[in-house]
N, C-alpha and C positions, 0 to 999 in steps of 0.2 A: 600385527601392524597397528591395531587400533589403540594400543597403549602408548604409541610413540608419536610425539610431535617435537621436532627438533627446536633447539634454541634459536636457530637461524630463522625458521618459519615464524616463531613467536615474535622475534625482534622485527622482522620485516612487516608484520601485520599492523603495527602501531603507526597510524598516520599522524595522530596528534593526541596528546594526553588531555588537552583542553582543561576546562574548569571542572575539577572533580569534587568540589565542596558539596554540591547538591547530592551527589552519590554517597558521600560519606555521611551526610545528615540522614539520608534515607536508611542506611545500613545500621544506624543506631536505634531505630524504632522497634517497638515491641511487635508491631505488625508491619510487614514489608510486602507491598503489592508490586509485582513486576509485570510489565506488558510488552508484548512483541507485536509490532505492526509491520506487515510485509506481504509478500506474495506466496507462491506455492512452496518455496524453500522454507519459509517461516512456518507455513501450514504443516510441513513435514512430508511433502510429496516425495515418493520413491524411497523413503527410509523403510527398512523392512518391518519395523514396528513404530507406531507413533512415539513411543517412549524414547526412541533412538534419534529423533530429530533434534537439531541443535537447540531449539527453544526449550523443549522439555528437559533435555540434558542440562542446560544452563539453569533452569528452575531447580532441578534436583541438586545441582552443585550449590546454589544459594541456600537451599533448605538444609543441606548438610553443614555448610560453612558457618551459617548464622543460625545454629540450632537452638539458640535461646530466644529467637524471634519466631513469630508465626509468619510463614512465607506463603503468599498467594500468587497465583499465576494466571495471566490472561494471554491466550494465543489468538491474536487478531490477524492471522495470516489468511488471505484469500487468494487463490491461484490467479495468476495473470493480471493482478491489479498493481498499479503503481501509485504515484503521488496524486494524480488527478482524482481518482476515486478515493484514494487514501485521505486527502484533506477534507473531503466531503463526508466520509464515514467515520472519521476519527472520534467525533464527539460521542456518538451513540455507542460505538464499539470499544472505545478506550477511555476517553476523558471522563465520561459519566461514571465510570467505575473507580475513579479517583486513584490512579496509580502513583507510586512513589518513584519508579524507574521506568523509562520507556525506551526500548530499542527500536530503531526505525531503519527499515531497508526497502529501497525502491531502485536500487542501482542497476539491476538487469531488466526490470520491466519498464523503467522510464526511458525516454529517448531524448535526443538533443534538440528539443523544440522549445519555443518560448513558453507555451502553456505548461509544459512539464517542469521547466525551471521555476516558473512562478508558483506552480502547485507545491513543489518541494519546499521552497522558501516560505510559502504561506503556512505549510504544515509545521515546519520547524518554529516559526515565529508564534504560531498558535500554541504550541506545546510549552515553549519557554516563557510565555506570557501568563500561564495559568496561575490562579491564586494560590494553589497548593505547591507550585513551583517544583515539579518533578525533575529528576535528573534525566537528561536526554542524551542518548548515545547513538551515533550514526554507524551503521554497518554497511559494508560493500561486498556483495557476492561477485560471481564471475561467470561468463560464458566459457565454453571450451576453446575459445581463441584468445582468452584474456580480455575480452571486451566487457565493458560496462560504462556507465556515465558518471563514475565517481569523481572525475575532475570537476565537473560543474557543481556537484554536491559538496565537494571539499571546499570550494570557494565560500559556500554558505556556512559550512561548519566552522571555517576559520573566522568569518565575520562575527559569529556569535560564540566563539571559543568553546565549541562543543567537542567532546571526546569522539574520536573516529577510529574504527578498526576495519581493516581490509583483508578479507579472505583472498581476494585477487592478488594483492601485493604479497601475501604470505606464501601462496603456492605457485604463482606464475614463474618467478625466478627459478624455483626448483624444477619446474617443467622444462624451462629453457636449458637448464644445466644437465638435464637427463636424470636427475635424482628421483623424479616422480613422473608418472604418466597420467594423462587425464583420466584414464580408466581406473586408476588407483583411487580416485577421489570423487568421480562423477559417474552417474548412471546413464546419462545422455548428454545433450549439448549444454545443460545448465544445472540439472538437479544433483546435489551431492548424494553419494551413497552413505552408508553408516559411518565409514571412516571419515568422509568429508564433513559430515555433521559433527563428528567427534572433534575434528580439528577446530571447527568454528566455535564450539562450546569451550574448548580449551583456550582459544585465543581470548575469549571474553573473560574466562576465569583468571587468566594471567594478567589481563588488564586491571581487573578489580583488585587483585593482590598487590599489584604495583601501585595503584591509586591509594590504597590503604597505608602504604609505607611512605608516601611522599607528602610533604607539606603542601597545603593549598589554602588560599584565602577565599572567603565567600564574596565573590565579586558580584555586584549588581549589574546584570547585563543590560546595556543601553541598546535598545533596538535600533534607533536611528532610522535612516532611510534604507529600504531594502536594496539589494544588489540587482535582482531581476524583477521583483515586485511581490506584493502580497494581496493581489486582487481577490484571491479565493479564501482568505483567512476566515471569513464568516460562513464558509461553505456548509451546506446541509443537503440531505436527500429528501426530495418531495415525491410522494406517491399518492395512491388513491385515498389514503387516510388524512392527508394534510395539504392537498392542493385543490384549488377551485376548479372543479370539472364542469365546464359549460355544456358539453355534449359528449355522449358516449354511445356510439352505435356500432355494433359489430365487434365490440370488445367486452371481455369479462374480467372482473377483478381476479387476479392470480394470487390466491392466498398461500399457495405452495412456493411459488417464486423460483429463484435460481441463486445458488450460493447463499449469501446472507441477505439477499434483496427480495423481500416479500411485499405483497400488496401493490404490485404493479398491475399491468394489464396483459391479457393474451387474446389472440384472435379467436373469435367465436366461429367455429366451422359452419354454423348454420346461417351465417350472415350473408346477405346479398349486397350490402353496402357497408362501408366502414368510415368512421369519423370519430376520432378522439380529439376533443378540443379542450385545452386547459389554459388557465390564466394565472399569472403570478407577477408580483412586483419585485424586481431585482435588478442587478447590474449584469450578471452573467448567468448563462444557462448552458449546461451540457445535457444532451440526451444520453441516458443510460439504457442500453438494450442488449439483448442476448445475441451473440454471434455464434452460429451453430454449424456443425458439419452435416447436419440432417439436410438431405437434398430437397426436402419439402419446404425449406425456409423461404419466406417470401421477401419481396421488396416493398419498401415503404416510401411515401412522399411526405416530407416534413415541411410545412409552410410556417414561416415565422412572420408574425404581424401582417399577414396578408400580402407580403412582399417577397421575401426570399424563399426559394424552394430548394430543398436538398433531397436528392434521391439516395437511399441507402439500401444496400443488399445485405440481408441478415445471414446469407449463406457464406460460410467460411470454406471456400473451395480449397481442396487439398490441405486442409488444416489439421492440426494436431489434436483438436478437441474443441469443446464449447467454452466460451469465456464471456465475461461482461465487457462490452465495448462502449466507448464514448464518442460523441460527436459534438463539437462546439456549435451552438446555435446562436447565442448572443454574447457579445463581449463589449462592455461599456464602462466608462468611469462614473456614469450617472445612473441612478435607479429610476426605471420606468415600469409601467405595467405592460407585460408582453403576453400575446396570444400565440400558442403553439398548437398547430393542427397536424394530426397524423392520420394518413390514409394508406391502405394497402393498394398495391398496383398489380393488376393481372392475377388476382388470387382465385383459388377454388376451395372446395370444402376440405381439401387435404393440406392447405397452406398452414404454415406455422410461423407465428411472429410473437415475440415476447418483449414488451416494453417494461423495463425494470423500474424506471423512474426518471426523475430529472435532478441533476446536480446543480444546485442553485446557490448563488452568493450575491 
């Protein structure tokens, strides 16, 4: 089965060819660097071997197809992350490595919220505005009910004339017609099996082949006014290495961290009192913290500018696993200096709390 992807599946996958001139320019280079920014599907979760995930398969296809060039590969997939975390981590984990082609997927991890729409548009605008002008391609995955948020992301892709490929649009009609079952392509409610990953990489390869055959003009993309907003376009991650820490009692610097997020803070089990107080000047702040299925997970009180209080439970009850969660703390059109204070509530020596950092823009 893994050698078969029908023409109908391939045809249905193409949402929009978009402007392919940047892609063609990149493919003429002696060195081609390809980046994949996404969640657990991009990371390769549930493929039987890492080499069988769609991102690595696609890299191998590029390496074979453009064998006169040196092809490099960046897999910036982090499980359960969408565009809110993505736009804040993209500089360090993708942009700083100077990619020529960037595939972006946040279609199943994003939700239909204002902040996620703004985050995704901020991410796309950030990438297409880069000095080295990489080719950007949007990818849309699917849940096992055909669900994702590609409609809101397609609006953004259309505005900036970005190529878009949909795994959802490719396979869902086949499911409805009885030609495929979800179990043929997925391991659970969202993660593809090896054949699913093979389909995705095949869709990308066919798109590139089609782009190479078609004429395209090098259009200068005029950003204009955003559809949803670009409030987080200057997003970055602040942690113990680069934020002004005014007070730290009952917390230790976490050099090990979680996922790719190191040098945050973890609760010190010997502490009798907790207070992490940080200060930073910005317009927007999200708290980045670990949500865990460990029943020892504690609750925290977050105080913003000595005014607003937010209670967060870091326990993920009946959850599928640990993940990096976000909570909006400050959102403004103007930049001010803000104080954020974090304290544990009703803790004991066994309590677990991990503050991964602050998403700041």
